[in-house]
C-alpha positions, -999 to +999 in steps of 0.1 A: +692-721+722+702-755+703+688-789+696+702-803+728+679-777+748+649-792+728+653-829+724+627-847+700+616-875+723+593-893+696+583-884+658+549-895+646+540-895+611+501-889+610+496-888+574+516-898+542+502-887+508+532-897+489+542-864+481+541-849+515+537-861+552+523-847+582+529-855+618+543-841+650+573-845+672+570-846+709+596-825+724+611-816+758+612-780+763+640-764+783+614-758+813+611-796+816+577-798+800+568-818+771+547-806+738+538-819+704+549-796+675+530-805+643+546-802+607+540-809+572+569-820+552+565-815+514+594-815+486+614-784+484+603-758+462+618-730+440+603-697+430+617-678+401+623-640+396+625-640+358+632-605+339+629-599+303+634-565+287+636-549+321+598-566+326+593-591+353+574-620+345+545-630+369+518-654+369+480-653+376+462-682+391+435-693+411+447-714+442+418-737+454+433-746+488+433-708+494+404-696+478+418-669+460+434-657+428+472-647+433+499-629+411+530-643+421+563-652+405+566-686+387+578-716+408+568-751+423+580-783+436+617-796+430+618-831+415+638-860+429+674-856+415+667-820+404+688-788+416+668-758+425+681-741+394+669-770+373+636-770+387+635-732+383+641-734+346+618-762+343+590-743+362+595-711+344+593-729+310+563-748+319+544-720+336+555-690+313+565-706+282+598-689+284+633-708+284+661-691+303+698-689+292+708-681+326+696-690+361+711-684+396+699-696+428+699-664+450+689-677+486+668-703+503+642-698+533+617-716+553+582-705+543+566-711+578+574-722+613+554-756+606+565-767+570+597-786+570+609-776+537+631-751+517+619-727+494+647-716+471+645-683+452+663-682+415+668-654+390+662-662+355+674-642+324+684-643+288+648-654+283+638-669+249+599-679+239+594-718+243+565-737+246+545-735+279+535-768+295+515-761+329+506-791+350+469-804+344+454-787+377+472-753+366+454-725+347+481-697+343+478-663+329+514-646+325+520-610+329+550-589+321+553-559+341+579-532+345+597-536+381+575-511+400+543-523+388+553-558+395+558-550+430+524-534+432+508-567+417+523-589+441+513-566+470+475-569+461+456-587+484+453-618+486+492-621+488+512-652+493+550-660+498+556-668+459+556-629+451+569-601+472+595-620+492+613-632+460+611-597+443+628-581+475+656-609+474+662-600+438+660-561+443+684-566+471+707-587+452+711-557+428+690-575+400+658-555+399 
């Protein structure tokens, strides 16, 4: 299927929070029917698989929107004018207190069918201690785990998209 077979007839922004918008597209389906497809459009984000001394750095934090505590890879939003690798290095330092000597982008993906942003997966190595600087609403505990324990930790429920998928991508790339 192509965009030409699913033309957008109208786009409506229902909500603009400044850092994300939400709305819908009125789309004509190949059958001729029209339907609203709702979306949320935040900034792109990055998630970092960071390895130090053959141990994976993970963060544990409570996520109020999801009403749960999650073990995941560090990460966050990409600021205007920042590349995914620059954002990865910044987020890693802010959340874990480690500066990366090397950061490489591994891949990008769309987190869901209704979020219109890309999440980039980065790999960080050559880590050196630095000063953590979490955002005001972040209360983070840092864990350094052997690879297999890291996989076990991110698979414990509840899970979100900041843990297992990035570790699988890094493993598939031969980095774990």
